N, C-alpha and C positions, 0 to 999 in steps of 0.2 A: 933766973927769971926771964932773961932775954931769950934763952933757948925755948922756954915755954911759949913765949910770944911768937917766935918763928914757927913752932909746931902748930900753934893755933891759927896762925896766918894761913898755913897750908890747908888746915881743916876748913877754914872759912872759904878759901878759894874753891876747894873741891865741892863743898856744900852749895855754893853759889852756882857753880858750873852744872852740878846735877839738877838743881832746880831750874836753871835756865834752859836745860834740855828737856827735863821731865814735864815741866808745866805746860809748854805748848803741845807736847805729845799727848798728855792727858786731856787737854782741851779739845784737840782735834778728835781724839777717840770718843769723847762724850758727845760732841756736837754732830758727829757723823752717824751716831746711832739712830735707829728708827724711832726711838721714843723721845728724842730731843724736842722740847717745846720752846716757846718764846722766852719763858722764864729761865730756861737753861742757857740760852744765848746771852741774856742780860747778865746772869750770874757769872758765867765764865769770862765774858768781856770785862766785867769789873775786876775779877780776880787777876786777869792778865795785866790790866792797866795798873793795878796797885802793886802786884808782886814782881813784875819784871824789873822795874827800877830798884826795888829792894834787893833783888838778887844781883843786879849789877853793882850795887853798893857793897854787898858782901864780898864780891870778887875784888873790888877795888880796895876795900879795907884789908882783906887778906893779903893782897899784893904788897901793900905798904907795910904790914906787919912782917911779912916774909922778907922784905928788903931791909928791915931793921930801922924803919923810920920812927918807931915808937921806943927804941932803945934809949936808956938813960946812959949818958956818957960820963 
């Protein structure tokens, strides 16, 4: 079970990193398009404010799982 926790920790870290990079990329791509309106700016600002701390938490959670902080001794 501890090995599974470590593997999932790596999965969480990689998922968080992918989201941390992909989310701003997608936001910039959407907001620099010619069809972006005011509602698009509000939507993507809210998404960034909500999901960037969540992705940071995923990375931190994965780091602790990878380091074995959740192992039962």
